[in-house]
N, C-alpha and C positions, 0 to 999 in steps of 0.2 A: 812404466812397462817392464823396465829392467828390474826395479824391485819385486815387481810380482811373480817373475820368472824366477828371480834367486830366492826367493820366500817357498814358491813351488819346489824346486831344486831341495832345500835345504828341507822342506817336511818330509819328502820324500825319502830324504837320507837318513833322517832319523829315524822313519817307521823303519826302513830296512834294516837299521843297525839294531832297533828293538827285536824285531822278529829273530834276527841271528843270534841275539844273546837270550833268547827265551829258547832257542833250539839246542843251545850248547847245556845250557843248565837242563833240559830235559834228559840230554844223552848223559850227562854225567851220574845224575840219580838213578838211572835205571842200568846203565852199564856194570851190573854186577854178576857173581853168580849167585843165583837166588834157590833157597830151599823149599820145598814144598812142605806145607803145615798145616792147611785147613783144605779139603778138597771131597765138595759130595760125602759120601758115606764110610770115607777110608778113615784109619785111627792115624793120627799123628806119629803113634809107632811103629806102623807099618810102612808109612811114608820114611821117617827116620832110616829103618833099617834096611830099607832099599835105596838110600840115598840119593831119593828123589829130588830132583833141581833142573832150572833151567837157568841156563849159563848165557848171559847179554852181554860180558865183556871181551868180545872176541877183538881184537887189537888190530889183525890183520884184515879182516873183512865187516867193516861197520855196516851194521843193518841185519845181520847174520845171528841167528842163535842155532844152540845147540841145546839138547834135553836128554835126560835120563830118568826113568823111574825103577831103575832096577835090573834091566835087562839089555834092550836095544837102544841104540844110540838115535835119537832124532835130530834132525837139522832143519833148517830154512831160514825164509826172512821176517823181520820184524819191524815194523816202521812205527814209532812213537812219536805222536803229535803235541805240542804244547797243550793244544787244548782238550787235553785226556781221551783222544781216541788212541787205538792201537788197532795194527791188521796184521795177522801172520798169516802168510803164504807160501808157498813153493816147498811144503812140509815133505819129508820123506823121511825115512825109518830103515834102518838093517833090518833082519827078515830072522831072528833067532826064536826060539821058543823057550822060555822061562816060566816053570809050574807057576811058582808064587808071586812072579811080577806081573802076568799076563792081564789080569782084572785090571788093577791100576794104570798100566801102561795103556791098555787100549781105550779105556775111558778119558784119559787125558788126552790121547791122540784126537778122540773123535770130538772132545770139546774146545780144545786149544786154537781151533781156525775160526769157531763162534765168540770168540772174546774180543770186546770192539773198544772197549775201555779201560783205562788204567787208573790207580791212585798208587800214592807215594806217601806213607804216613809213616814219618820216623825210620824205621830200619824194616819197614813192611811192605810190600808191592802187592796189591789186590787187582786180580782182572775180573774184569765182569762182562756179561754178555745181554743183550735186550729182554730175553728172558729170566732174568735175574740169578743165572749159576754163576759162581763164584771160584776163583782159585785165589789164595794166598800162600804168600812166599814171604820168608825172612831172610836178610842178607847173610849169606854165608860166614863172611867176615865181621860180623855182627858177634861179638862175644855175651 
């Protein structure tokens, strides 16, 4: 009986350890500043000139994000799971008007909370939702 209990404890411990390792790998791969390079009908040049980015590297508050599409600062919570799902919530923004960046910014702000899955491929992060809309980012620290 003691061997069975010890076996269950060992298995439970290994499963717990494996889950912690997976979560660490997820956070390390995602915790970067990401530049937006593909999003709906916007050109890469317009996104680059606006310095459109999603920052997931906040060391002070894990699970938080900030973003800027060329005008207002956006912020909120982002939870990335090992199974490839993501949830953006508690999204807020400053409220300035900037003529050239408003289309990109408002479209991004509406789409971000609908993103439910992510994929990291090399230096690229792709967010997508159930209706097939996607956002593609490249790591800002990648040369």
